[in-house]
LUMNU-357274 format. One line per 10 residues: number of its first residue (from 1); their letters; for each residue x, y, z of N, C-alpha, C. Coordinates in nm, 2 decimals, decimal comma, m for minus. Layout:
BEGIN
NUM = A = X:Y:Z:X:Y:Z:X:Y:Z  ...
//
This chain:
BEGIN
1 = MRRYLVAGNW = 25,84:11,38:m4,00:25,82:11,40:m4,22:25,74:11,20:m4,20  25,60:11,21:m4,20:25,53:11,10:m4,26:25,65:11,04:m4,44  25,63:10,95:m4,44:25,76:10,93:m4,54:25,55:10,87:m4,67  25,57:10,94:m4,78:25,45:10,85:m4,81:25,43:10,76:m4,88  25,36:10,66:m4,95:25,31:10,45:m4,96:25,27:10,50:m5,06  25,28:10,41:m5,19:25,16:10,47:m5,29:25,20:10,26:m5,29  25,07:10,18:m5,32:25,02:10,08:m5,26:24,97:10,04:m5,42  25,01:9,93:m5,48:24,91:9,89:m5,55:24,83:9,74:m5,49  24,71:9,72:m5,53:24,57:9,63:m5,50:24,58:9,57:m5,60  24,69:9,50:m5,63:24,61:9,40:m5,80:24,45:9,28:m5,84
11 = KLNKGPAEAR = 24,42:9,30:m5,69:24,29:9,22:m5,72:24,25:9,08:m5,77  24,14:9,06:m5,81:24,20:8,89:m5,91:24,22:8,96:m6,09  24,37:9,00:m6,05:24,39:9,00:m6,18:24,61:8,99:m6,18  24,68:8,96:m6,28:24,81:8,94:m6,29:24,84:8,79:m6,25  24,93:8,70:m6,33:24,95:8,57:m6,25:25,08:8,53:m6,26  25,09:8,47:m6,27:25,30:8,44:m6,14:25,38:8,50:m6,31  25,35:8,52:m6,44:25,41:8,51:m6,50:25,37:8,76:m6,59  25,30:8,76:m6,61:25,27:8,89:m6,61:25,29:8,94:m6,45  25,25:8,88:m6,34:25,31:9,02:m6,24:25,46:8,97:m6,22  25,53:8,92:m6,29:25,71:8,92:m6,29:25,73:8,99:m6,40
21 = DLVTTLSVGL = 25,65:9,00:m6,47:25,62:9,17:m6,61:25,65:9,30:m6,56  25,54:9,29:m6,45:25,49:9,36:m6,45:25,59:9,46:m6,36  25,62:9,42:m6,24:25,70:9,44:m6,12:25,86:9,49:m6,14  25,91:9,37:m6,24:26,06:9,43:m6,34:26,03:9,57:m6,42  25,91:9,58:m6,51:25,91:9,74:m6,57:25,93:9,81:m6,44  25,81:9,82:m6,32:25,82:9,85:m6,27:26,02:9,91:m6,15  26,00:9,83:m6,13:26,19:9,80:m6,10:26,28:9,86:m6,20  26,23:9,89:m6,33:26,36:9,96:m6,42:26,32:10,12:m6,46  26,19:10,11:m6,39:26,14:10,26:m6,41:26,15:10,32:m6,31  26,16:10,23:m6,23:26,22:10,35:m6,06:26,37:10,31:m6,02
31 = AGEALKGDVL = 26,47:10,25:m6,19:26,61:10,22:m6,10:26,69:10,40:m6,11  26,72:10,41:m5,96:26,84:10,53:m6,01:26,74:10,64:m5,91  26,61:10,58:m5,93:26,56:10,74:m5,86:26,59:10,72:m5,67  26,59:10,82:m5,65:26,62:10,83:m5,53:26,48:10,89:m5,41  26,36:10,74:m5,38:26,28:10,73:m5,38:26,19:10,83:m5,23  26,13:10,89:m5,14:26,18:10,96:m5,07:26,02:10,88:m4,94  25,96:10,79:m5,06:25,86:10,75:m4,95:25,89:10,59:m4,99  25,79:10,53:m4,94:25,82:10,37:m5,07:25,68:10,28:m5,09  25,71:10,17:m5,19:25,61:10,18:m5,30:25,62:10,01:m5,23  25,46:9,98:m5,32:25,43:9,83:m5,22:25,32:9,78:m5,33
41 = VCPPYVSIPA = 25,33:9,63:m5,42:25,24:9,63:m5,49:25,22:9,46:m5,38  25,05:9,45:m5,41:25,00:9,36:m5,33:24,96:9,24:m5,47  25,02:9,18:m5,49:24,92:9,01:m5,59:24,86:8,95:m5,61  24,78:8,85:m5,68:24,72:8,70:m5,57:24,80:8,65:m5,50  24,76:8,57:m5,40:24,89:8,53:m5,34:24,96:8,42:m5,46  24,90:8,36:m5,55:24,99:8,31:m5,66:25,09:8,34:m5,74  25,13:8,50:m5,72:25,19:8,57:m5,75:25,33:8,59:m5,72  25,29:8,66:m5,54:25,37:8,64:m5,49:25,49:8,59:m5,50  25,53:8,49:m5,51:25,65:8,47:m5,53:25,72:8,51:m5,65  25,66:8,51:m5,77:25,70:8,57:m5,89:25,79:8,75:m5,85
51 = AVDAARGSSI = 25,68:8,77:m5,83:25,73:8,93:m5,76:25,79:8,97:m5,70  25,77:8,92:m5,56:25,91:8,87:m5,52:26,03:8,91:m5,50  26,05:8,82:m5,62:26,17:8,80:m5,69:26,24:8,88:m5,80  26,12:8,90:m5,88:26,11:9,02:m6,00:26,15:9,18:m5,91  26,10:9,19:m5,77:26,17:9,25:m5,69:26,29:9,25:m5,69  26,37:9,19:m5,59:26,45:9,19:m5,50:26,57:9,25:m5,63  26,70:9,33:m5,57:26,73:9,43:m5,55:26,67:9,55:m5,62  26,50:9,61:m5,60:26,45:9,74:m5,60:26,38:9,78:m5,46  26,36:9,93:m5,54:26,30:9,93:m5,38:26,16:9,88:m5,36  26,09:9,80:m5,43:25,93:9,76:m5,45:25,96:9,59:m5,33
61 = QVGAQTCAND = 25,80:9,67:m5,23:25,78:9,57:m5,15:25,65:9,49:m5,20  25,64:9,39:m5,17:25,52:9,31:m5,21:25,47:9,27:m5,07  25,33:9,27:m5,11:25,21:9,18:m4,97:25,13:9,13:m5,05  25,01:9,16:m4,99:24,89:8,98:m4,97:24,78:9,15:m4,98  24,64:9,08:m5,06:24,49:9,10:m5,01:24,49:9,12:m4,93  24,44:8,96:m4,85:24,46:8,92:m4,72:24,49:8,86:m4,64  24,44:8,80:m4,56:24,53:8,66:m4,50:24,40:8,53:m4,43  24,47:8,44:m4,37:24,35:8,39:m4,26:24,35:8,47:m4,16  24,22:8,44:m4,08:24,21:8,47:m3,93:24,30:8,32:m3,82  24,31:8,24:m3,92:24,34:8,14:m3,83:24,53:8,15:m3,92
71 = ESGAHTGEVA = 24,58:8,03:m3,81:24,77:8,05:m3,83:24,76:7,90:m3,92  24,71:7,77:m3,84:24,65:7,70:m3,90:24,55:7,59:m3,89  24,56:7,46:m4,00:24,45:7,37:m3,95:24,31:7,37:m4,04  24,21:7,30:m4,08:24,14:7,25:m4,11:24,06:7,40:m4,17  24,12:7,43:m4,27:24,05:7,55:m4,33:24,06:7,55:m4,51  24,02:7,55:m4,56:24,05:7,48:m4,69:24,05:7,59:m4,73  24,06:7,62:m4,88:24,16:7,76:m4,92:24,25:7,86:m4,87  24,24:7,88:m4,75:24,27:8,00:m4,62:24,45:7,99:m4,68  24,53:8,08:m4,66:24,65:8,17:m4,66:24,68:8,21:m4,49  24,75:8,15:m4,45:24,80:8,20:m4,33:24,92:8,33:m4,33
81 = ASMIKECGGS = 24,89:8,38:m4,25:25,02:8,50:m4,25:25,12:8,47:m4,24  25,19:8,42:m4,18:25,33:8,37:m4,18:25,35:8,23:m4,29  25,27:8,22:m4,39:25,28:8,18:m4,50:25,37:8,29:m4,62  25,25:8,37:m4,60:25,27:8,57:m4,72:25,41:8,56:m4,67  25,44:8,56:m4,48:25,56:8,61:m4,51:25,70:8,53:m4,55  25,67:8,42:m4,49:25,75:8,28:m4,60:25,78:8,34:m4,72  25,73:8,32:m4,78:25,68:8,41:m4,98:25,80:8,57:m4,98  25,82:8,58:m4,87:25,84:8,77:m4,89:25,79:8,86:m4,84  25,62:8,79:m4,80:25,54:8,94:m4,81:25,59:9,00:m4,71  25,59:9,14:m4,70:25,62:9,24:m4,61:25,48:9,39:m4,58
91 = HVIVAHSERR = 25,38:9,30:m4,67:25,21:9,33:m4,60:25,12:9,31:m4,61  24,98:9,25:m4,56:24,92:9,22:m4,57:24,76:9,31:m4,57  24,65:9,35:m4,61:24,57:9,48:m4,73:24,44:9,39:m4,62  24,38:9,44:m4,44:24,32:9,42:m4,39:24,14:9,50:m4,49  24,06:9,41:m4,48:23,89:9,50:m4,40:23,90:9,62:m4,58  23,94:9,55:m4,72:23,94:9,62:m4,83:23,76:9,59:m4,75  23,73:9,76:m4,90:23,58:9,74:m4,93:23,48:9,58:m5,00  23,57:9,57:m5,07:23,56:9,44:m5,13:23,54:9,26:m5,03  23,64:9,33:m4,98:23,59:9,18:m4,83:23,49:9,17:m4,73  23,52:9,32:m4,69:23,35:9,37:m4,67:23,21:9,29:m4,69
101 = TDQRETDDEF = 23,17:9,33:m4,79:23,09:9,30:m4,93:23,09:9,15:m4,94  23,12:9,16:m5,00:23,15:8,99:m5,10:23,16:8,86:m4,98  23,29:8,87:m4,91:23,26:8,79:m4,81:23,24:8,82:m4,66  23,17:8,93:m4,66:23,07:8,92:m4,58:23,17:8,97:m4,40  23,29:8,97:m4,44:23,42:8,97:m4,31:23,33:9,06:m4,17  23,35:9,09:m4,13:23,35:9,17:m3,96:23,50:9,15:m3,90  23,42:9,29:m3,79:23,55:9,36:m3,76:23,63:9,29:m3,63  23,51:9,19:m3,60:23,62:9,04:m3,51:23,77:9,01:m3,69  23,73:8,94:m3,67:23,77:8,88:m3,87:23,84:8,98:m3,90  23,79:9,10:m3,85:23,97:9,25:m3,94:24,06:9,15:m3,79
111 = VAKIARTHAA = 24,02:9,25:m3,70:24,13:9,21:m3,51:24,21:9,07:m3,52  24,12:8,93:m3,57:24,25:8,89:m3,62:24,30:8,89:m3,67  24,31:8,93:m3,81:24,36:8,92:m3,97:24,46:9,02:m3,90  24,52:9,12:m3,85:24,58:9,22:m3,86:24,64:9,13:m3,71  24,62:9,06:m3,61:24,70:8,99:m3,53:24,80:8,94:m3,58  24,72:8,86:m3,71:24,82:8,74:m3,69:24,93:8,75:m3,81  24,84:8,89:m3,95:24,94:9,03:m3,97:25,09:9,07:m3,88  25,08:9,12:m3,81:25,17:9,17:m3,69:25,30:9,03:m3,68  25,12:8,90:m3,56:25,24:8,86:m3,52:25,35:8,70:m3,60  25,32:8,71:m3,71:25,47:8,70:m3,85:25,49:8,83:m3,88
121 = GMTAVFCFGE = 25,52:8,93:m3,79:25,63:9,10:m3,90:25,60:9,17:m3,96  25,52:9,13:m4,00:25,51:9,24:m4,14:25,39:9,33:m4,11  25,34:9,46:m4,20:25,28:9,51:m4,17:25,15:9,54:m4,23  25,02:9,51:m4,14:24,82:9,57:m4,19:24,84:9,65:m4,20  24,79:9,69:m4,39:24,71:9,82:m4,43:24,58:9,79:m4,39  24,46:9,88:m4,33:24,37:9,85:m4,22:24,22:9,92:m4,31  24,16:9,93:m4,41:24,08:10,01:m4,47:23,91:9,96:m4,40  23,89:10,11:m4,43:23,77:10,17:m4,35:23,68:10,24:m4,47  23,55:10,28:m4,49:23,49:10,42:m4,57:23,36:10,37:m4,53  23,33:10,50:m4,62:23,13:10,48:m4,63:23,15:10,47:m4,88
131 = QLADRKAGRA = 22,98:10,40:m4,82:22,94:10,32:m4,90:22,87:10,49:m4,97  22,81:10,51:m5,13:22,73:10,63:m5,20:22,58:10,72:m5,05  22,56:10,54:m5,04:22,43:10,59:m4,99:22,48:10,64:m4,87  22,55:10,59:m4,83:22,58:10,63:m4,65:22,63:10,86:m4,70  22,74:10,83:m4,76:22,77:10,96:m4,82:22,63:11,08:m4,88  22,52:11,00:m5,01:22,50:11,04:m4,94:22,32:11,13:m4,89  22,34:11,05:m4,75:22,33:11,01:m4,65:22,37:11,16:m4,55  22,50:11,20:m4,52:22,52:11,20:m4,47:22,57:11,22:m4,36  22,61:11,09:m4,41:22,66:10,98:m4,31:22,77:10,94:m4,26  22,88:11,02:m4,40:23,06:10,90:m4,41:23,13:10,93:m4,29
141 = AEVVRAHLEG = 23,13:11,02:m4,25:23,19:11,06:m4,10:23,18:10,95:m3,95  22,98:10,93:m3,98:22,98:10,88:m3,85:23,03:10,73:m3,93  23,06:10,65:m4,06:23,07:10,56:m4,08:23,24:10,51:m4,04  23,24:10,64:m4,15:23,50:10,63:m4,12:23,52:10,56:m3,95  23,44:10,69:m3,85:23,45:10,68:m3,74:23,38:10,53:m3,63  23,30:10,47:m3,72:23,23:10,36:m3,70:23,33:10,23:m3,73  23,40:10,23:m3,84:23,49:10,12:m3,92:23,63:10,20:m3,82  23,66:10,25:m3,79:23,80:10,26:m3,62:23,79:10,21:m3,56  23,69:10,22:m3,51:23,63:10,27:m3,32:23,63:10,07:m3,31  23,61:10,05:m3,43:23,56:9,85:m3,40:23,63:9,80:m3,40
151 = VLPRIIGASA = 23,78:9,82:m3,47:23,85:9,76:m3,48:23,99:9,87:m3,42  24,05:9,90:m3,43:24,20:9,98:m3,35:24,15:9,95:m3,23  24,09:9,97:m3,14:24,11:9,96:m3,01:24,11:9,84:m2,94  24,12:9,75:m3,01:24,13:9,59:m3,03:24,21:9,55:m3,04  24,33:9,65:m3,16:24,44:9,62:m3,18:24,53:9,58:m3,02  24,66:9,45:m3,02:24,76:9,53:m2,90:24,89:9,56:m2,97  24,98:9,60:m2,94:25,04:9,64:m3,00:25,06:9,76:m3,08  24,96:9,79:m3,16:25,01:9,88:m3,29:25,10:10,02:m3,27  25,13:10,03:m3,43:25,21:10,12:m3,40:25,27:10,14:m3,51  25,30:10,30:m3,61:25,34:10,36:m3,71:25,40:10,22:m3,75
161 = DNLVLAYEPV = 25,50:10,11:m3,73:25,58:10,09:m3,84:25,45:9,96:m3,86  25,42:9,92:m3,80:25,29:9,77:m3,85:25,23:9,80:m3,88  25,12:9,93:m3,89:24,99:9,95:m3,91:25,00:10,07:m4,02  24,95:10,07:m4,12:24,88:10,12:m4,23:24,73:10,19:m4,21  24,66:10,30:m4,18:24,54:10,34:m4,25:24,51:10,36:m4,44  24,39:10,28:m4,44:24,37:10,31:m4,58:24,19:10,34:m4,59  24,18:10,49:m4,62:24,04:10,54:m4,63:24,01:10,57:m4,79  23,91:10,42:m4,82:23,86:10,41:m4,96:23,71:10,44:m4,91  23,65:10,60:m4,99:23,55:10,61:m5,02:23,47:10,53:m5,13  23,39:10,41:m5,08:23,35:10,28:m5,23:23,34:10,34:m5,30
171 = WAIGTGETAS = 23,23:10,46:m5,26:23,19:10,48:m5,39:23,26:10,59:m5,51  23,39:10,55:m5,51:23,49:10,62:m5,58:23,57:10,48:m5,66  23,52:10,39:m5,64:23,67:10,25:m5,61:23,56:10,21:m5,74  23,69:10,24:m5,87:23,67:10,17:m5,98:23,58:10,27:m6,07  23,53:10,35:m6,04:23,38:10,38:m6,08:23,41:10,55:m6,19  23,59:10,55:m6,21:23,57:10,72:m6,25:23,58:10,82:m6,16  23,47:10,79:m6,02:23,47:10,92:m5,94:23,58:10,91:m5,84  23,64:11,03:m5,78:23,72:11,08:m5,75:23,70:11,12:m5,56  23,68:11,17:m5,54:23,71:11,25:m5,39:23,72:11,37:m5,41  23,66:11,43:m5,38:23,79:11,57:m5,43:23,89:11,59:m5,36
181 = PEQAQEIHAL = 23,99:11,65:m5,38:24,09:11,66:m5,27:24,05:11,73:m5,15  23,96:11,83:m5,12:23,91:11,88:m5,05:23,80:11,76:m4,93  23,78:11,72:m4,98:23,65:11,61:m4,92:23,74:11,46:m4,90  23,82:11,47:m4,97:23,94:11,36:m4,93:24,08:11,36:m4,78  24,07:11,51:m4,79:24,17:11,61:m4,70:24,07:11,57:m4,53  23,98:11,60:m4,59:23,84:11,63:m4,42:23,81:11,49:m4,37  23,80:11,39:m4,47:23,76:11,26:m4,37:23,93:11,16:m4,33  24,03:11,22:m4,45:24,19:11,17:m4,35:24,18:11,29:m4,27  24,12:11,40:m4,21:24,22:11,52:m4,07:24,11:11,42:m3,91  23,94:11,39:m4,00:23,89:11,37:m3,88:23,97:11,20:m3,91
191 = SRSVVAGILG = 24,01:11,15:m3,94:24,02:11,05:m3,94:24,09:10,99:m3,78  24,25:11,10:m3,84:24,40:11,11:m3,80:24,32:11,14:m3,60  24,26:11,22:m3,61:24,13:11,28:m3,56:24,11:11,13:m3,40  24,03:11,09:m3,49:23,93:10,95:m3,40:24,08:10,85:m3,35  24,20:10,79:m3,47:24,31:10,78:m3,41:24,38:10,83:m3,27  24,35:10,96:m3,27:24,45:11,01:m3,17:24,35:10,97:m3,08  24,26:10,94:m3,05:24,15:10,94:m2,93:24,20:10,80:m2,93  24,20:10,71:m3,03:24,23:10,59:m2,95:24,33:10,53:m2,93  24,44:10,58:m2,97:24,54:10,51:m2,95:24,66:10,62:m2,96  24,58:10,71:m2,93:24,69:10,85:m2,88:24,78:10,96:m2,96
201 = DDLAQRIRIL = 24,81:11,10:m2,96:24,83:11,18:m3,03:24,98:11,17:m3,03  25,09:11,09:m3,06:25,19:11,04:m3,12:25,15:10,98:m3,21  25,07:10,91:m3,17:25,06:10,76:m3,26:25,02:10,84:m3,40  24,98:10,93:m3,38:24,77:10,95:m3,50:24,87:11,10:m3,57  25,03:11,08:m3,51:25,11:11,24:m3,58:25,16:11,11:m3,69  25,17:11,03:m3,60:25,33:10,88:m3,65:25,22:10,81:m3,77  25,14:10,77:m3,83:25,08:10,67:m3,87:25,04:10,70:m4,04  25,10:10,70:m4,10:25,02:10,68:m4,22:24,82:10,65:m4,27  24,78:10,76:m4,38:24,65:10,71:m4,42:24,64:10,78:m4,52  24,64:10,68:m4,61:24,64:10,65:m4,73:24,48:10,67:m4,80
211 = YGGSVKPDNA = 24,44:10,76:m4,93:24,39:10,78:m5,02:24,33:10,66:m5,16  24,24:10,55:m5,15:24,17:10,50:m5,19:24,08:10,51:m5,28  24,12:10,56:m5,37:23,91:10,58:m5,45:23,95:10,65:m5,55  24,03:10,54:m5,65:24,07:10,57:m5,82:24,15:10,71:m5,83  24,29:10,67:m5,74:24,39:10,73:m5,77:24,44:10,69:m5,95  24,45:10,86:m6,00:24,59:10,90:m6,12:24,71:10,90:m6,16  24,74:10,92:m6,22:24,88:11,02:m6,26:24,78:11,13:m6,28  24,76:11,23:m6,25:24,69:11,33:m6,27:24,59:11,40:m6,20  24,58:11,27:m6,08:24,55:11,37:m5,93:24,58:11,36:m5,85  24,73:11,24:m5,84:24,81:11,19:m5,71:24,84:11,30:m5,66
221 = ADLFNRPDID = 24,90:11,39:m5,75:25,00:11,49:m5,64:24,94:11,63:m5,59  24,76:11,66:m5,64:24,69:11,70:m5,57:24,66:11,67:m5,44  24,63:11,54:m5,47:24,61:11,43:m5,33:24,66:11,42:m5,21  24,79:11,37:m5,28:24,92:11,37:m5,21:24,93:11,50:m5,12  24,92:11,59:m5,16:24,97:11,79:m5,13:24,95:11,80:m4,96  24,81:11,70:m4,91:24,70:11,73:m4,83:24,83:11,73:m4,71  24,72:11,77:m4,61:24,85:11,77:m4,47:24,81:11,59:m4,36  24,73:11,54:m4,44:24,70:11,43:m4,38:24,66:11,35:m4,49  24,68:11,29:m4,60:24,70:11,20:m4,71:24,85:11,18:m4,69  24,88:11,08:m4,73:25,01:11,01:m4,71:25,02:10,92:m4,84
231 = GGLVGGASLK = 24,96:10,93:m4,95:25,02:10,81:m5,02:24,87:10,79:m5,11  24,87:10,67:m5,14:24,75:10,61:m5,20:24,75:10,47:m5,23  24,63:10,39:m5,21:24,60:10,26:m5,22:24,53:10,25:m5,35  24,59:10,24:m5,46:24,66:10,21:m5,61:24,51:10,06:m5,68  24,37:10,10:m5,70:24,37:9,95:m5,72:24,37:10,02:m5,93  24,30:10,00:m6,03:24,29:9,93:m6,16:24,42:10,05:m6,22  24,47:10,18:m6,16:24,56:10,26:m6,17:24,72:10,19:m6,23  24,75:10,09:m6,06:24,88:10,00:m6,06:24,86:9,90:m6,13  24,76:9,89:m6,22:24,83:9,70:m6,32:24,87:9,76:m6,41  24,96:9,87:m6,48:25,02:9,94:m6,56:25,13:9,99:m6,56
241 = AADFLGIIQG = 25,22:9,96:m6,58:25,38:10,06:m6,53:25,36:10,16:m6,52  25,32:10,19:m6,66:25,34:10,35:m6,65:25,26:10,44:m6,58  25,14:10,41:m6,56:25,06:10,49:m6,46:25,06:10,48:m6,28  25,11:10,30:m6,33:25,14:10,35:m6,15:25,25:10,40:m6,16  25,41:10,45:m6,25:25,49:10,50:m6,21:25,47:10,68:m6,23  25,41:10,69:m6,27:25,30:10,82:m6,27:25,23:10,82:m6,16  25,16:10,79:m6,08:25,14:10,79:m5,91:25,29:10,78:m5,86  25,41:10,73:m5,85:25,47:10,73:m5,78:25,56:10,87:m5,76  25,52:10,88:m5,92:25,64:11,04:m5,94:25,56:11,12:m5,91  25,39:11,18:m5,90:25,30:11,23:m5,82:25,37:11,26:m5,67
251 = AQSVA = 25,34:11,16:m5,61:25,33:11,16:m5,49:25,57:11,23:m5,45  25,62:11,13:m5,54:25,76:11,22:m5,50:25,76:11,40:m5,56  25,68:11,42:m5,63:25,70:11,58:m5,64:25,60:11,61:m5,52  25,55:11,61:m5,43:25,51:11,72:m5,34:25,57:11,61:m5,21  25,65:11,52:m5,20:25,69:11,45:m5,04:25,88:11,56:m5,00
//
């Protein structure tokens, strides 16, 4: 049985003081709760230490939204995976759609980032998913397959412990639109079959595949109750404690 993972991607929000306050509120909200899965928040780099400090003694894990392709060197503005680990990080998000479009990151970079994340002893959360034009053209499955096949065969030592997948239909991110549970399940099932063809049936059945597209408290349970959806990569709703806690409760209710 796969444990759910509810992960919050804070994007360019919450400085150290706000991060500390939010994680503290989440910790209080989860106190005494026997979680059947895992909870993760991914603040901006500068807020990771404050979040880690506030999460101490709770069930909340803290990760980063990306990392450098390299371990060290003349790379102004970059942050190495080992530095994130030293700050207390446990996960790194790789290949989020905003990194694909805004920073034009490529499969080669994603492979390098995942390798750096694994070398630092952390878990990579690899994102993939189609744009609105792809969905309208009936190419969603083709794009998803290409994203997975472009990276997964090149990961050395992939396991269900060091890799999480996150399907994000880009047309449903921050738009208020959400793929129906049936649409989401269809792509998740396809993704798991692609993983099986690349990494084997055993790993495919154990790896967690999250849904990331306008997850909210009122749709979380319905989404997470599908056989191949193992939680969510949450954007805007992760910035409000009540909403994020509501999503976690949705996951708890169907776990």
